[in-house]
N, C-alpha and C positions, 0 to 999 in steps of 0.2 A: 605134613611133618615139617618141623623147624630145625635147622642145623645152625648152631652158634659156635663161633670161634672166638677165643680170647688169647691174644698174644701177650705174653708176660716177659719183660726184661727184668732180670734180678741182679742184685749186687754180687760181685765176685766173692766166692767163698761161701755163698749161701745156698748152693745147689742141693746139697743133701737135706738140709732142713726144709727147703721148699718142696722137694719131692716127697718127704715124709708127711708134711702137712697136707699136700695135695692128695696123697694116697688116702689119708683119713677122710678128707672132705669128699673125695670121689666115692669112697665106700659108703658114706652116709647118704649121699644123694641118690644112690641107686634105687632106693625105695620111695623116692619122691613121686607123687602122682603125675603121670604124663611123661616121665623120664624113660627114654629107651636105653641110651648108653652114653658114656663119656670116656674119652681117651686123652692121655697126656703125652705130648711129643717134645723132644728136645732137638734143637738145630745143631747139626755137626759143623755148620759154617759160621753161625752167629753165636759166639760164645755167650753164655748166660741168657739165651733166648729159648722160651718154651711156648708151645701152643696147646691150648686145651680146646678140644672139639667135643661138643655135646649135641645129642639129638633129643628132641622133645616132640610130644604129640601135637601140642599147640603153643602159640605164643603165651597164652594165659598160664599154662603149666610152667613155662620158663620164667615168666614174670613173678609167679608165686614163689619160686625158689630164690630168685635174686632179690626179692624184697623180704626174705625170711631173716629172722634173728641170726640163724646159723651162718648164712652168707654174709650178713652185715658184720658180724664179729670177725670172721675170717678175713674179710676185706680190710677192716681197720688194722688188724694185726699185720697183714702183708704189706700194706701201704707204709706202716710205721717202721717195719724191720727188714723187709725182703726186697720189695720192688724198687728198681732203679728208675722206672718211668711208669706213668699212669697207664694201666692197660685199657683196652677198648674192645667191647664186644662187636663182632662182625656177624650179622645175621644173614643167612641164606635160606632158600627153600620156601619162601612165601612171597606173595605179591608185594612189590615195592622194595624188596630186599636187594642187597648188593650182590650181583651175580659173581660166581667164583671166577669167571673169565675176566673180570674187571681188573685183576691184579691184586685185589685185596688179600688173596691167599697165595701170592707169588712165593713167599718164603716157605709156605707149607710144602712145596715141592722139594725143598732142601732139607726137610725135617726127617729124622729117623726115630723109630720107636725106642722108648726106654725099655731095656730088657729086664728090669727088676720087678716086673709085674704091674707097674704103674700104668702102662699103656693098654692093659687088657680091658676089653669092653666090660662095663658093669653088667652084672646079671640081673634080669628082671625078677 
């Protein structure tokens, strides 16, 4: 199994639109081959910071999604309108990956679930 984190810092005032767009994208990804679940978290301590955690059967399944037109379109839109900084995927759970204990997910300990349904695991 492959676990991937994506930390997103967004512009102030864009929280609701970011959450709505993420919800739509997360609902659509739930049927992707090799996808187990995806959750969206918001930091209570770092304003405008979110973490998206997804689990995939294989790296190939994840790569298929992130090279899809759907992901590309969402990424271009987010970069142009929502994101305050370039996000970076952090991969855990496979040989050569960044271990969770390295501090890469240090901020995830500070994150809390968004209660409006965005953080619910996608159903297979």
